[in-house]
Structures are given as structure tokens and as C-alpha cells.
Backbone bond lengths (Angstrom), bond angles and torsions (degrees), N, CA, C in turn:
res aa  C-N    CA-C-N  psi(-1)  N-CA   C-N-CA  omega(-1)  CA-C   N-CA-C  phi
1 X - - - 1.462 - - 1.513 110.96 -
2 X 1.320 116.25 142.44 1.437 122.09 -176.16 1.526 111.51 -62.67
3 X 1.289 117.76 -35.21 1.513 121.42 -177.67 1.480 111.82 -55.15
4 X 1.287 119.14 -30.63 1.481 121.77 -174.54 1.510 111.32 -97.91
5 X 1.331 119.80 0.48 1.451 122.55 -177.03 1.532 111.61 -64.57
6 X 1.343 116.42 132.35 1.438 122.57 178.16 1.545 107.01 -139.17
7 X 1.310 118.37 140.69 1.459 122.08 176.27 1.570 104.72 -143.15
8 X 1.353 117.50 114.73 1.426 122.82 178.56 1.520 105.92 -97.14
9 X 1.369 115.84 122.03 1.451 121.78 -175.19 1.524 105.93 -120.07
10 X 1.298 115.74 153.16 1.474 121.84 179.36 1.532 107.55 -115.41
11 X 1.297 119.50 128.84 1.458 123.58 176.27 1.522 110.47 -93.96
12 X 1.285 118.22 163.80 1.457 122.75 174.83 1.505 107.44 -54.20
13 X 1.253 116.92 135.98 1.481 122.97 -174.05 1.456 113.14 91.40
14 X 1.339 119.16 -2.59 1.431 121.13 171.04 1.533 116.66 91.76
15 X 1.334 116.62 0.58 1.417 119.09 -178.97 1.599 110.12 -67.68
16 X 1.319 115.24 128.17 1.467 119.86 -179.68 1.527 108.43 -95.92
17 X 1.341 116.46 132.23 1.450 123.93 -177.77 1.528 109.91 -128.10
18 X 1.311 115.90 126.59 1.432 120.16 179.30 1.548 108.78 -93.31
19 X 1.313 116.36 123.77 1.457 122.48 173.62 1.543 109.42 -102.06
20 X 1.318 112.66 125.00 1.488 119.59 -178.59 1.517 111.65 -149.58
21 X 1.330 118.52 167.40 1.445 119.28 176.82 1.525 110.84 -71.33
22 X 1.326 116.09 144.38 1.434 122.65 176.76 1.521 107.62 -64.52
23 X 1.375 118.59 145.95 1.434 122.41 177.12 1.555 109.63 -128.06
24 X 1.324 117.10 171.09 1.449 119.69 175.81 1.490 113.32 -56.01
25 X 1.374 116.95 -29.92 1.455 119.79 -174.26 1.540 111.05 -77.91
26 X 1.351 119.96 1.59 1.467 120.86 -178.25 1.519 114.49 -92.90
27 X 1.340 116.69 7.36 1.473 116.99 -178.15 1.501 114.47 -53.14
28 X 1.309 120.50 -52.79 1.469 119.95 -178.37 1.531 113.88 -66.10
29 X 1.303 117.06 -35.81 1.498 122.74 177.84 1.545 106.88 -62.89
30 X 1.330 118.35 -41.65 1.456 119.23 178.88 1.498 112.64 -68.07
31 X 1.315 116.53 -41.79 1.493 120.76 174.13 1.560 109.78 -56.55
32 X 1.276 115.73 -45.10 1.449 118.20 177.16 1.518 116.23 -67.00
33 X 1.283 115.49 -30.42 1.492 120.93 175.48 1.510 109.14 -64.55
34 X 1.345 116.87 -49.56 1.439 120.27 -170.38 1.562 112.92 -88.29
35 X 1.273 117.79 -11.79 1.487 120.04 -175.41 1.557 110.82 -58.25
36 X 1.311 117.70 -44.25 1.514 114.96 -174.67 1.537 114.54 -85.31
37 X 1.349 116.88 13.73 1.509 120.48 177.72 1.514 108.19 -53.27
38 X 1.314 117.31 129.13 1.456 123.23 176.31 1.523 107.82 -68.98
39 X 1.322 117.69 154.60 1.454 122.79 173.13 1.520 111.40 -57.12
40 X 1.313 118.65 -36.45 1.465 124.87 -179.31 1.589 107.19 -65.29
41 X 1.323 116.17 -48.71 1.504 116.13 178.29 1.523 112.72 -63.12
42 X 1.257 114.31 -39.76 1.510 123.38 -178.58 1.533 111.66 -54.70
43 X 1.338 112.44 -36.73 1.486 119.69 -177.37 1.520 112.31 -60.66
44 X 1.383 115.81 -26.47 1.457 117.73 -174.10 1.495 113.01 -105.20
45 X 1.329 117.74 13.91 1.439 120.66 177.98 1.517 112.25 -102.28
46 X 1.257 119.08 150.24 1.446 124.05 -177.13 1.530 113.60 -67.73
47 X 1.312 113.37 -31.22 1.475 119.90 -175.32 1.545 109.88 -130.71
48 X 1.297 114.16 156.24 1.514 119.85 176.76 1.571 105.86 -76.22
49 X 1.269 118.22 94.75 1.447 121.94 -175.08 1.551 111.31 -78.40
50 X 1.271 117.52 2.02 1.508 121.16 171.54 1.514 109.29 -89.16
51 X 1.300 120.57 -1.85 1.465 123.48 -175.76 1.536 107.99 -89.06
52 X 1.330 117.62 105.86 1.499 120.84 -178.31 1.582 110.11 -58.23
53 X 1.301 119.46 -31.84 1.483 119.43 -178.90 1.570 109.83 -64.99
54 X 1.335 115.90 -36.19 1.484 118.19 175.36 1.500 109.77 -63.69
55 X 1.286 118.66 -49.66 1.459 122.44 -178.08 1.558 108.62 -58.29
56 X 1.345 115.68 -44.99 1.449 119.77 -179.26 1.518 111.71 -61.48
57 X 1.296 117.38 -37.70 1.470 121.61 177.66 1.528 110.85 -66.60
58 X 1.328 116.16 -42.01 1.497 119.44 176.48 1.493 109.34 -56.90
59 X 1.278 117.40 -48.93 1.565 122.66 -173.32 1.488 109.98 -70.89
60 X 1.359 118.45 -39.16 1.436 117.01 -179.21 1.503 116.94 -78.00
61 X 1.342 116.82 -18.50 1.385 121.69 -176.64 1.570 114.33 -115.24
62 X 1.301 114.68 34.47 1.465 120.92 -179.71 1.509 111.00 -58.70
63 X 1.322 118.73 130.16 1.490 122.05 171.97 1.512 104.12 -144.30
64 X 1.285 117.06 98.82 1.451 124.11 -178.10 1.541 111.04 -59.60
65 X 1.296 120.65 -18.14 1.446 123.41 176.66 1.506 112.22 -75.85
66 X 1.348 116.54 -22.69 1.440 121.67 177.25 1.570 114.60 -99.92
67 X 1.286 113.59 -45.23 1.462 119.33 177.60 1.591 108.48 -141.81
68 X 1.317 113.08 126.99 1.459 119.41 177.65 1.555 108.75 -104.61
69 X 1.393 115.57 98.91 1.420 117.67 -179.18 1.622 108.74 -94.01
70 X 1.360 114.19 133.28 1.455 120.02 176.01 1.528 106.14 -112.12
71 X 1.314 116.27 143.24 1.427 122.82 177.87 1.556 109.91 -117.60
72 X 1.339 116.09 152.64 1.489 120.09 178.60 1.500 103.67 -114.08
73 X 1.338 116.55 126.09 1.454 120.85 -176.17 1.553 109.02 -122.00
74 X 1.316 115.45 131.75 1.443 124.41 170.53 1.518 105.10 -110.68
75 X 1.344 119.22 100.53 1.467 125.10 -170.21 1.551 105.68 56.42
76 X 1.333 116.96 -119.04 1.453 119.76 -176.75 1.524 114.11 -96.71
77 X 1.316 115.87 3.26 1.473 121.84 -174.61 1.550 108.65 -100.61
78 X 1.360 116.44 125.47 1.424 120.60 172.20 1.543 108.72 -83.43
79 X 1.348 112.93 125.34 1.487 119.91 -179.34 1.432 118.36 -113.00
80 X 1.348 113.54 -0.12 1.502 119.52 -179.85 1.501 111.81 -173.74
81 X 1.366 114.30 158.37 1.411 120.00 -179.61 1.542 106.11 -151.94
82 X 1.336 114.10 134.21 1.480 121.66 178.78 1.504 105.17 -133.42
83 X 1.278 115.01 153.02 1.480 120.70 178.65 1.535 114.18 -140.11
84 X 1.262 114.03 146.89 1.511 123.64 174.57 1.503 106.33 -112.16
85 X 1.319 117.22 118.44 1.489 125.59 -177.23 1.553 107.48 -104.69
86 X 1.312 112.15 114.32 1.450 120.62 -177.06 1.565 108.72 -83.36
87 X 1.297 118.51 146.85 1.437 125.50 -179.67 1.527 106.75 -111.83
88 X 1.340 115.06 168.27 1.450 118.26 179.72 1.535 111.70 -126.37
89 X 1.307 116.14 177.10 1.495 119.16 176.39 1.507 109.75 63.64
90 X 1.340 116.07 -140.75 1.464 120.39 -176.14 1.497 116.94 -63.76
91 X 1.374 114.16 -13.22 1.487 117.43 176.85 1.485 113.65 -109.03
92 X 1.337 117.25 22.22 1.450 122.70 -178.66 1.530 114.87 -66.10
93 X 1.362 115.77 -10.96 1.447 120.55 176.51 1.516 114.64 -91.01
94 X 1.318 114.79 0.40 1.462 121.76 -173.09 1.548 106.81 -114.58
95 X 1.406 115.43 137.93 1.454 120.39 174.72 1.513 107.27 -124.35
96 X 1.318 117.32 140.60 1.488 120.41 176.33 1.535 108.03 -100.18
97 X 1.323 116.22 137.36 1.450 121.13 179.71 1.525 111.14 -109.22
98 X 1.323 115.16 143.51 1.517 119.82 177.12 1.537 102.53 -138.12
99 X 1.379 112.34 154.17 1.488 115.22 179.77 1.530 108.37 -150.19
100 X 1.364 114.91 149.22 1.458 120.25 174.70 1.580 104.71 -143.46
101 X 1.342 116.59 135.74 1.452 120.66 177.43 1.504 108.32 -125.45
102 X 1.325 115.88 144.53 1.478 120.74 169.91 1.517 109.53 -58.12
103 X 1.321 116.42 141.88 1.477 120.62 -174.13 1.577 113.43 -52.47
104 X 1.319 114.84 -39.02 1.478 117.56 -177.70 1.560 113.76 -79.45
105 X 1.333 118.01 3.30 1.462 125.57 177.52 1.534 111.24 -117.80
106 X 1.257 117.16 5.49 1.452 121.00 173.63 1.556 111.19 -79.50
107 X 1.298 117.76 147.89 1.459 125.66 179.81 1.515 114.80 59.87
108 X 1.357 112.44 32.11 1.474 119.22 176.55 1.515 112.57 -121.46
109 X 1.304 117.69 8.03 1.415 122.62 178.99 1.514 115.02 93.26
110 X 1.311 121.02 -7.54 1.422 124.87 -177.27 1.489 111.56 -64.66
111 X 1.330 116.97 -43.21 1.499 120.66 178.29 1.532 110.06 -57.69
112 X 1.300 117.86 -45.52 1.496 123.04 -179.83 1.524 107.39 -60.40
113 X 1.328 119.73 -48.84 1.439 120.27 -178.23 1.524 112.32 -63.63
114 X 1.329 117.62 -40.09 1.492 121.30 -178.88 1.575 107.64 -67.71
115 X 1.328 116.49 -42.91 1.490 116.08 177.99 1.478 114.49 -67.50
116 X 1.351 115.18 -36.95 1.495 118.13 175.56 1.550 112.55 -58.99
117 X 1.398 112.23 -38.85 1.454 117.06 -178.48 1.521 110.06 -69.51
118 X 1.380 115.47 -39.80 1.438 120.18 178.64 1.558 110.98 -64.30
119 X 1.362 116.61 -38.56 1.410 121.69 178.52 1.510 111.33 -61.77
120 X 1.339 116.45 -42.04 1.457 122.47 178.59 1.584 110.03 -64.57
121 X 1.266 116.48 -44.22 1.499 120.25 -179.91 1.544 108.69 -67.35
122 X 1.296 118.75 -37.04 1.465 120.83 -179.82 1.503 110.29 -62.04
123 X 1.395 114.84 -43.02 1.459 116.77 178.55 1.509 114.18 -62.04
124 X 1.377 116.65 -32.32 1.458 121.49 177.24 1.544 109.79 -72.90
125 X 1.343 118.23 -21.87 1.484 119.97 177.66 1.489 111.40 -86.93
126 X 1.287 118.24 8.44 1.485 124.28 176.39 1.492 112.32 69.89
127 X 1.354 117.33 29.44 1.463 119.89 176.71 1.557 105.98 -83.07
128 X 1.313 114.09 150.63 1.428 122.20 178.84 1.518 112.58 -96.78
129 X 1.304 117.06 -32.90 1.473 127.22 -172.22 1.429 116.45 -147.11
130 X 1.372 116.49 138.76 1.432 123.70 173.36 1.523 109.54 -105.07
131 X 1.242 117.56 145.73 1.452 122.56 175.70 1.489 111.02 -131.62
132 X 1.321 115.97 147.92 1.450 123.70 179.79 1.556 107.83 -134.52
133 X 1.278 119.76 133.20 1.396 123.84 174.78 1.559 109.78 -110.84
134 X 1.323 116.37 116.59 1.465 121.98 -173.87 1.517 109.89 -128.79
135 X 1.351 114.63 130.29 1.477 120.34 175.56 1.556 108.70 -61.18
136 X 1.316 118.33 131.47 1.433 120.97 -167.62 1.556 112.54 -66.88
137 X 1.401 115.44 -18.94 1.507 118.76 172.22 1.541 112.65 -56.14
138 X 1.341 114.87 -25.75 1.483 119.44 -173.85 1.548 108.89 -94.83
139 X 1.343 114.98 66.59 1.462 121.73 -174.31 1.509 112.03 -65.19
140 X 1.359 119.71 -30.02 1.463 120.90 -179.81 1.516 110.02 -70.72
141 X 1.344 115.94 -35.02 1.483 119.05 179.67 1.481 108.06 -70.99
142 X 1.350 120.50 -41.75 1.430 125.41 177.05 1.526 110.07 -55.48
143 X 1.355 114.29 -50.36 1.486 120.38 -179.99 1.547 109.47 -61.72
144 X 1.329 122.62 -41.08 1.439 123.58 176.08 1.455 113.26 -58.44
145 X 1.370 118.08 -40.30 1.470 121.10 179.05 1.524 108.95 -68.07
146 X 1.331 116.49 -41.68 1.481 122.71 179.40 1.522 109.58 -60.36
147 X 1.329 117.78 -37.49 1.462 119.44 178.71 1.505 113.62 -68.80
148 X 1.324 118.22 -16.83 1.443 124.63 174.81 1.487 112.05 -89.44
149 X 1.401 118.98 -2.60 1.412 119.98 178.60 1.541 115.85 109.01
150 X 1.352 115.09 -9.28 1.453 118.08 177.06 1.550 109.72 -66.76
151 X 1.311 115.53 140.84 1.491 120.08 177.47 1.474 111.56 -112.96
152 X 1.338 115.43 137.55 1.452 123.70 178.27 1.531 106.45 -69.66
153 X 1.304 114.99 115.20 1.481 120.73 179.25 1.459 114.85 -92.46
154 X 1.351 118.30 -41.67 1.420 123.75 178.03 1.543 110.85 -165.14
155 X 1.286 112.82 168.16 1.462 120.27 173.99 1.517 108.58 -122.69
156 X 1.308 115.34 126.03 1.483 120.74 177.42 1.527 109.21 -95.97
157 X 1.384 114.27 118.60 1.457 115.03 -178.15 1.473 113.34 -76.30
158 X 1.348 116.64 140.88 1.481 126.92 -179.65 1.551 111.17 47.38
159 X 1.282 115.04 44.42 1.504 120.45 -175.40 1.560 111.70 -88.45
160 X 1.326 117.23 -22.86 1.458 123.12 -177.67 1.534 111.30 -116.86
161 X 1.348 119.75 122.47 1.429 121.13 179.44 1.523 109.25 -102.74
162 X 1.347 114.09 127.10 1.446 123.85 177.95 1.522 106.68 -74.25
163 X 1.337 115.53 161.57 1.501 120.82 178.09 1.533 112.99 -53.86
164 X 1.318 119.11 -31.02 1.476 120.08 -176.24 1.509 112.09 -88.53
165 X 1.394 118.40 2.86 1.410 123.04 175.30 1.531 114.16 98.48
166 X 1.300 116.85 -14.84 1.468 120.83 173.85 1.589 108.20 -62.76
167 X 1.325 114.25 147.42 1.442 117.74 175.98 1.536 112.07 -114.01
168 X 1.323 113.52 155.22 1.456 120.96 -178.68 1.522 107.29 -133.25
169 X 1.356 112.21 154.54 1.460 119.30 175.08 1.539 110.33 -78.16
170 X 1.312 116.43 153.54 1.476 121.02 -178.00 1.568 109.31 -124.38
171 X 1.254 116.93 126.89 1.443 122.72 177.96 1.598 109.20 -86.50
172 X 1.354 116.54 130.75 1.422 117.63 178.30 1.532 104.09 -104.43
173 X 1.303 114.93 123.42 1.516 121.89 179.23 1.500 107.47 -116.78
174 X 1.373 112.55 140.05 1.499 115.90 -178.84 1.567 107.83 -131.01
175 X 1.276 112.74 146.57 1.477 121.24 177.29 1.512 107.25 -125.98
176 X 1.349 118.43 114.87 1.448 119.83 172.49 1.493 111.54 -71.03
177 X 1.285 121.06 133.84 1.451 122.86 176.99 1.525 112.77 -99.60
178 X 1.307 117.83 -12.34 1.444 124.12 175.78 1.500 107.20 -123.92
179 X 1.325 116.61 148.72 1.462 120.63 175.55 1.527 109.92 -73.74
180 X 1.320 115.64 143.75 1.458 118.27 177.08 1.529 108.93 -72.38
181 X 1.269 115.18 141.32 1.496 119.91 176.46 1.515 107.78 -111.03
182 X 1.276 115.68 107.85 1.511 120.68 177.71 1.552 105.82 -92.55
183 X 1.324 112.22 132.81 1.470 118.69 175.67 1.470 108.72 -112.86
184 X 1.294 116.63 149.26 1.404 123.92 179.19 1.532 109.58 -129.25
């Protein structure tokens, strides 16, 4: 069962990080994770993660069949959160991934470990493909996803609107979780 899933990973420098599913008890830790988000980072997020009501809603309405959120904990401090969003109907074989890391845990390998864990769990959920939507301004994030095997499929022009009304292009990256079987 996903509720009992635990993965202890070690970052460069020896820092131990526990990856586990988010629970209702994580509300304050999530608020603390998102509170220091810079205005620049906030511009590129889908939601205002500084809004405690949003975080409360996420924690109170957990449904692992709809969204599987994983958190990264260093002792009692949450340092990252990633989520796998399940689709339904004709797209039920596709999952969308999202990730956020505390600024002091970026470029330390945590994102890679979190996404690898999510990829493993996605395969166990019988998903065929993972997808990520990334604003093209975030070239380092796109490169990190590509290093994990995600492939740039297309770029959607003016797909993301910033709070000030400016628009940005979005890169759609996909990762097949199953090999294609070609028949002749």
C-alpha cells in the first residue's frame, strides 16, 4: 500500500532524505516549504503556493487515486514535494509529474532521486507514459528532465500566462515507461 511507502536516499555530502507520501499531518510543513518562495519562482507556478487555504485543501482532500504526492523530509523539515497526477478515460495510461524543491536543496540531486522514485511508482500503477509541462524559460529544469530520459515532444506557444498577463511557451516532455512493441 502506498500509505506505508518509504524510501531513504542519501545526497552528495551524506544528507539523508526520507521520501514518503504526503499525509494530512503535513499541512504546516508544506506551508513552511512554500513560504519562502521568491516572487520570481511564484510567477512560474500553476497555483499560489503561499496560500495556506490551498495547502489546507490539498491535505484535507488527499486521494492517492487522483494525485500521488510525495514529500522529501530531512528530519522534521520538508525540503521538496513532487506529485503524480492521474488521468481518466482515454488518457488513463498517462500521468503528469510536477516537482518543487526548497532553494537550498536544488542542484544537489534530490530532484533526480524524487523523480526516479515517482517513475518507479508510476510503473507500478500500470501507467505507460509520464508527461511534464515546463515553461521554456526554465531551461535547466527541462535539461534535468531530459537527463532522466524525458523527450521534448513539442512546444506550445503562449500556453502559460504569468500573473502580469505576459505569456510564455511551454515545453511538453514525455517519458515512455513501457517499450513500444512494433508488429509486422
